[in-house]
N, C-alpha and C positions, 0 to 999 in steps of 0.2 A: 504494499499499500504506499502511496506517495501523497503528500499534501503540499499545498502552496501557502507560504507565509503571506498574511495580509498586511498591508501598509497603511499608515495613517493619512489624514487630510485628503479625503476623497469627496468630491461632489458628484452626485448622480443626477443627470438630467432626466426629467419626466416628459415623456412624449404622449400625445393624444390624451391629455388629462381630462378632456370633456367627454370622452367616449363612455357611453352608458354600459355599466357592468350588470347592475340590477335595475332593469328598466322600470319595473312596477314601483320600486322605491325611489327612483331617481338618483341612485347612487352611481357615481362616476369612477372611472379609473383613478383619477386624481384623489378621490376620497378614500379609495382602497389603499393607495400608496400612503396617504396621510395617516390612516389607521395603523398600518404596520410601523410607520415611523413612531407613532405615539406609544405603542406597546412594546417597542424593541427592547427596552431595558429589562422588562419583566420576562419577555418571551425568549430572549437569546440564551439565558442559562439552560433552558430546556432543549436547545438545538445545538449548542456549541460543540464542535468537533464530532458531529454526527452526519453521515451521508444523508442527503435529502432526495426524496422522489417528489417531483413537481406536478401538480394538477393545474393545467393552463387553459385559459379561456380567452383566446384572442378576440372574440366577438361578443364577449359577455356571456352570462349564463343562458341567454336565449339561443345562443349558437352552440356549435359542437365544441366540446372540450377534449383534451387528451392528456394522457399520463406520460411524463418524460422522466426517465432515469438517467440515461447517458446524455451528458451535456457537451460532448466532444465538439459538435458542430454549432454550438450556440454562441460562439464568440465571447466567451467569458472575459471580462476585464482582468488585467494582470493582478490586481489587488484582491480579486474575489477568491474565497476559499474553495478548495476542490479536493477530492480524494479519489484516487484510482484504486479500486477494490477488486479482488479476484471474483470472477464469475463462475458459478457452478457449471461444470462441464468444460472449463477452460477459458482463457482469455481474461480480460478485465473490463470494468465499466467505470467511467469517469462521472462522479457525482458532484453536484454543488454542495458546499458546506457554508453555513451562515454563522460567522463568528463576530459580526459587528453590525450595527444598525444599517449601514449603507448596503449590506448584503440583502437585508429584507426589502429595502427600497428598490434595489436593482431587480430582485426577483419579481416584485409586484409590478414594476414597470415592464417586465417581460411577460406580463399577463399571467403570472403564477398567482392564482387566487388562493390555493390551498397547498402548503408544503406538508408532506408526510415524512416522518422522521424514523430513522433506524433505532433499534433497541440496543445497539452497540456503538462504540465510538471508533473513530478512524484508526486509533492506535491499536485496538484489539477487536477487530471486526468479528471474530469467531466467538467471543465471549460476551454475551449481553450483560449490561448492568441495569436493565429494566425487564420486568415481566409484565405482560398485559393480558387481561381477559376482557373481551369485547362482548357486551350484552346487547343483542340485536333482537328487538321484538318483532313478531310476525305482523302485528297490528300496532296502531297508535295507542298502546296501553303502557303508559309510563309507570303505573303502579306496580306491575309485575316485574318490570326492569329494576325499579328501586328496591323491591324486596329481595330479588336475587343478588343484587350488588351488596346490600347490607349483610346478607347471609354469608357471602364470600368474604367480606371484611372480617366478620366474626371468626370464621375458620382460620383465616390468615393470621389474625391476632393471636389465637390459641397456639399457632405454630411458631410464634415468635417473630413474625414479619410485620411490617408496617404497610398498610394499604392506603392509597390515595385514589380519589375519584374525580372524573371530569365528565361533563356532558360532551357528546360527540358533535353537537351542532346538527345532527341528522335525526336519528330516532332513539338512540340508546345512550349507554354509558360505557366508559372505559374505567376499569379498576387497574391501577398501576402499582407495582411493587418495586422499590429500588433495591438492587442487589449489589453485592461486593464485586461482581464481575469476574469470578473465578470458575464458574460453571459454563459449559458449552451450551449451544442452542438445544441440542437433543435432550440434555439433562433438564434444562429449564422448561422446555415444551412438555416433557413427560411429567414433571412436577405439576405444571399448570393443569394438565389434563386430569391428573389424579385428584386435584383439588376440585375441579369442575365436576367430576363424577360424584363427589360427595354432595355438592350443592344440588345437582340434578336429582340424586337419589332422595334428598330431603323433600322434594316437591316435583315429582316426575310429571304431574299433570300440567304444570306451568313452565317447566324448564326442559331443555333438551341439548344434547351434544350432536344432533343430526346435522351434518353439513349441508345435505341437500334440502332445499326449501320445501320440496314436495313432501318430505318426511317430518317436517316440523309441526304442521298443523298451526294452531294458534299459540304455540309455546315460545318462550324466550330462548333464543339460541345463545349458548355460551361458547364463543369462538376463542379457541386457544391456539389456532393455527398461525396466528401472527407471530408467535414465538419461534420463528425460524430464520435462518440466515437470509438476509436481504429483504425480509418482510418489514413492514412499517406500521406505525399507528399515526393517526392524525395528530399533527403538532399542537400542543397547548397554545391557545389563543389564535389558531388558524381560522380564517373565514371559510365557510362552506358554500358551495354553489347551489343554494336553495333559496326559495322566496323568503324575503325578510333579512337576508344577509346574516344568518345565525353564525355563532362563533363557538368552537370547541373550548369550553371554559372550565378550568379547575375549580373545584368546590371544596368547602369544608363539609364534612359528613353531615353535620346538623342541618345544612342547607337543603339536603334531600327531602326533609320533611315540610318544606315551605309549600303552601297550598298551590301556588302558581308555578312550581318548578316543573320544567320539562326539558327535553334534550335540546330544544331551540329557544330556551328562555332568554339567553343573552345574545346580543347582536353586535354588529360592527359599530352601531351608534351608542349602545349602552355599556359595552365593556370598558372603554376609556374612562367613563364616569365611575364605574365600579372600582377600577384600579386606583382612581384618585381618592377614593373614600376608604380603601382597605388594602391590606397587604395581600400579595399573591398567596393563596392557600397552599401552593406547592413550593413556597420559598425554602422550606427545610427538607424537601424531598431527598436530595442527594445525601444530606447528613444522616438520613435514616436508613442507609443501605445496610443490608444484613447478608451474611453468608447463607446459602441455601442448604448447607450440609446438616446443621442441627435441625432445621425445619423439615428436611427430608426424613430424618430419623423419627421425629414426632409424628409426621404424617403416616409413616409405615406402621408405627405403633397403633395409631388410631384406626387405620384400615384393617389391621390384624384383629 
């Protein structure tokens, strides 16, 4: 893996600032850029030194978007962070890395509406320091998602791990666990699946591990497959390509109980106000990293 050092004193020009990105809300590209500039100080610690996958919408959310991993042909500026990572099956892929506010501005100006972030860092791509379980409801039923996420937090706490939660800005929640970064992806994914099996077994009528949508019925899907090499989760504070410009927003656990809480509760317009009034709920996430080894022992004892 190779990375490029970023240099100071960069001004990023913004082009086509008046182009509508969210037509129904009248939100322009310039406003998207301004949003990412305003949240950069809080958002960057969750992205720093991690490869990014970019979800780009050159014609706004009313047009066709696309996913971009390899940015070899994107004309990255010299100062922009990048990481060349091994590709499964051979070869390498060149990913963008956002380590400074100008990087978020540059990505937004390149019509990247939603950055998705790796669970490992560029220095150790094979050993994740995050574990994620994605709670995806079959329908717009946030209550069942909330209950499944809380049950997962309780199990993880019993196992000696610290769980954090964020809305996805789509329909569900992410529960994220900071790790010490010594276990490989196969180990982390196996652990996540075993935890998810306990959660599903506690309420199989409402929860499932069935990857095929046809097999889920109206149950919440607990997705642990994101815990694999080169897989991603939506970046904290990323804007989603959905009506209303919702934002994937870190929460305190007690906020899940708010009457008006939903996966799209916070938006491009409300998140800057939220951050002006309170600290990032994930500010201490990295400091809560734990080894998976003792948690694995406790989990095996419980399953036995």
